[in-house]
C-alpha positions, 0 to 999 in steps of 0.5 A, a space after each residue: 068017256 074019253 075024247 082025245 084032241 090031237 095036237 095037230 087038230 088045234 087051231 094055229 097061227 104064226 105072226 112071225 114073232 108069235 107062233 101059237 096053237 089054240 085048244 079052244 076058239 080064240 082070235 081068228 080061230 073059231 070052232 063051235 065044237 071047241 069053245 070051252 070045256 066046263 069053265 076052261 076057256 083057253 089053252 094057248 100054246 105060245 112060242 114068243 121070239 126073243 125081245 117080242 111080246 104082247 103090248 099093253 091090252 085089257 081083260 075083264 072077268 077072266 081068271 088068267 093063268 100063265 105056265 112057262 115051259 122054257 125061257 121067261 116072260 116079263 109081266 107089267 100091269 095097271 095095278 102095280 105088278 112087275 114080275 118075271 115068270 120062269 119055268 116052275 112058276 105059276 102066275 095067276 091074274 084075276 081080271 075082275 072089273 078090268 086090268 091092263 097088262 103087257 107080257 114080253 120075252 125079256 131075252 135077247 137071244 132065247 125063245 119063250 114057250 108058255 101056256 096061257 090058260 083062261 078060266 071063266 070065273 064064277 062071279 064077275 066084277 070085283 077088284 083085279 088081283 095078281 099072284 105068283 108062286 114057284 113049284 119045284 120039280 121034285 114036288 111034281 115028280 111022279 105026282 100031281 101037284 095042286 097049283 091052282 084052286 078056289 081056296 089056295 089049298 096046298 099052297 096053290 094060287 087062288 082062282 075065282 072058280 070051283 076048279 083045280 089045276 095040277 101039274 106033274 112030271 112023269 117018266 118011266 115007272 112013275 104014275 099018279 091017280 086022280 079021283 074025280 067027284 061025281 059029276 066033275 069033269 077032267 081035262 088033261 093037257 100034255 105040255 111036253 113028252 108023252 104019257 098014257 092017260 087011262 090007257 090012252 097014249 098021248 104026245 106033246 100038245 095032245 089033250 083028253 076030255 074026261 067025262 063020267 069017270 071016277 079016276 084019271 090015271 097017268 102013267 107010261 111017261 117019257 119025259 112028260 110034263 102034264 097039266 090036269 084040270 078038275 072042273 065043274 060042269 058049266 051051267 
């Protein structure tokens, strides 16, 4: 079963320095029909103006993944990390029993476009931790490159949940098929461009929830960048 969520159906906020679309309930946007999908809790599509960002604030018991599409974001946290994340890099922050951090657009002229992703962990407490890795475009071209997993498989960042995240670039005749184990869910988010997922046409910002399917096929891309989440059902 495929359930499509069009880009314009998402929540929206514009704070001047920050423009966001929310795939799931977040801040002032509360939608009982879109709270989470399995352990996938947040996909915020954020545009951050030059020199602006999120001041120091805290999180706990959440796996937070940052995926930059354009520009850069400068990260600082209470466990000593200070890094800049750029396109091609995936940042993972496990909040554990608590972490403070800030995220700013370091450019004086360019806007940053990123996806902020939260995944509910399968255990709480523990120490906060941080990880950042780069994945070249050629590793995502016409295929789904694993970028997050519970065990660091294939050089992915490690998250505390039985969930896997893949990134792919698709154009023209390029295609990929992902096989789902029995009972698993999939969520596909189109970060940019357009693509077909199991025959359904999706554009930038669109997504599809996939249940009771064996395969997820991605094809018909037009300069598409796609994220696929392979998820357990949340009990």
